[in-house]
C-alpha positions as CSV (number, residue, x, y, z in Angstrom):
1,M,94.2,-10.9,-248.7
2,F,96.1,-11.1,-245.6
3,P,97.8,-7.7,-245.0
4,L,99.9,-8.8,-242.2
5,L,101.4,-11.4,-244.4
6,S,102.2,-8.9,-246.8
7,P,106.0,-7.3,-245.9
8,A,106.9,-10.9,-245.2
9,I,105.5,-12.3,-248.5
10,D,107.3,-9.3,-250.3
11,N,110.7,-9.7,-248.3
12,A,110.7,-13.3,-249.4
13,D,110.0,-12.8,-253.1
14,N,112.8,-9.8,-252.7
15,I,115.4,-12.7,-251.3
16,A,114.0,-15.1,-254.2
17,N,114.7,-12.7,-257.0
18,A,118.1,-11.4,-255.5
19,V,119.2,-15.3,-255.6
20,E,117.8,-16.0,-258.6
21,T,119.4,-12.9,-260.1
22,A,122.7,-13.8,-258.3
23,L,122.7,-17.9,-259.9
24,A,122.1,-16.0,-263.6
25,A,125.0,-14.1,-262.9
26,I,127.3,-17.2,-262.0
27,M,125.8,-19.7,-264.5
28,G,125.1,-17.2,-267.2
29,D,121.7,-18.4,-268.3
30,P,118.4,-17.2,-266.5
31,D,116.5,-20.0,-267.4
32,I,118.6,-22.6,-265.3
33,A,118.9,-20.5,-262.4
34,S,115.0,-20.2,-262.2
35,A,115.2,-24.2,-263.0
36,L,117.2,-24.2,-260.2
37,I,115.5,-22.1,-257.5
38,D,112.2,-24.3,-258.4
39,A,113.8,-27.6,-258.1
40,V,115.7,-26.3,-254.4
41,G,111.5,-24.8,-253.4
42,W,110.0,-28.3,-253.9
43,V,112.9,-30.1,-252.4
44,A,112.2,-28.0,-249.4
45,I,108.4,-28.3,-249.4
46,A,108.8,-32.2,-249.8
47,A,111.1,-31.8,-246.6
48,V,108.6,-30.2,-244.5
49,V,105.8,-32.5,-245.6
50,A,108.2,-35.8,-245.0
51,I,108.9,-34.4,-241.3
52,G,105.4,-33.5,-240.8
53,L,104.2,-36.6,-241.6
54,V,106.6,-38.3,-239.4
55,I,105.5,-36.1,-236.5
56,Y,102.1,-37.1,-237.3
57,V,103.0,-40.8,-237.2
58,F,104.7,-40.6,-233.8
59,G,102.0,-39.0,-232.6
60,I,99.7,-41.7,-233.4
61,F,102.1,-44.3,-231.9
62,I,102.4,-42.2,-228.5
63,H,98.4,-41.9,-228.2
64,W,98.0,-46.0,-229.1
65,R,100.2,-46.1,-225.9
66,I,98.6,-44.1,-223.8
67,C,95.3,-46.1,-224.7
68,S,96.8,-49.1,-224.2
69,K,98.2,-48.0,-220.5
70,A,94.2,-46.5,-219.9
71,G,92.8,-49.8,-220.2
72,Y,91.3,-49.3,-223.8
73,R,92.0,-50.7,-227.2
74,G,95.0,-48.9,-228.8
75,A,93.4,-48.7,-232.2
76,L,91.3,-45.8,-230.6
77,S,94.3,-43.7,-231.7
78,L,93.2,-43.8,-235.1
79,L,90.8,-41.3,-234.5
80,M,93.7,-38.6,-235.0
81,L,93.6,-39.5,-238.5
82,L,90.3,-37.2,-238.3
83,P,92.1,-33.9,-238.8
84,I,91.5,-31.6,-235.7
85,V,88.0,-33.5,-234.5
86,G,89.6,-36.6,-234.1
87,Y,92.4,-35.4,-231.7
88,V,89.7,-33.5,-229.6
89,L,87.4,-36.2,-229.6
90,L,90.5,-38.3,-228.4
91,M,91.4,-35.9,-226.1
92,L,87.7,-35.3,-224.5
93,F,87.0,-39.4,-224.6
94,L,90.1,-39.7,-222.5
95,A,89.8,-36.9,-220.0
96,L,85.8,-37.3,-219.3
97,R,85.8,-41.3,-219.3
98,R,86.7,-43.6,-216.2
99,W,89.4,-45.6,-216.9
100,P,89.2,-49.5,-216.6
101,T,93.0,-49.5,-215.2
102,G,91.5,-46.9,-212.5
103,K,89.0,-49.3,-211.0
């Protein structure tokens, strides 16, 4: 499907298999090793999602401040809740409109 990503995916699979084999050798039970690998994977995914949400909320806060200082309602920054389109609309609005504080 993604020929450019194929080597990276194969490498990641090889690393995961090697770690699982090492854990199975240490723990003596391949099922426990597999469950441990799955748990670590889910924790990593949850951490990435949590960090992404914190960054997203911080971006809304920053744009709220920008809109307020420009003389618009801060709630205008909630356009960012619409993925990609909202951010583009907010940037176009701020770039192309005359700011009330600039009069």
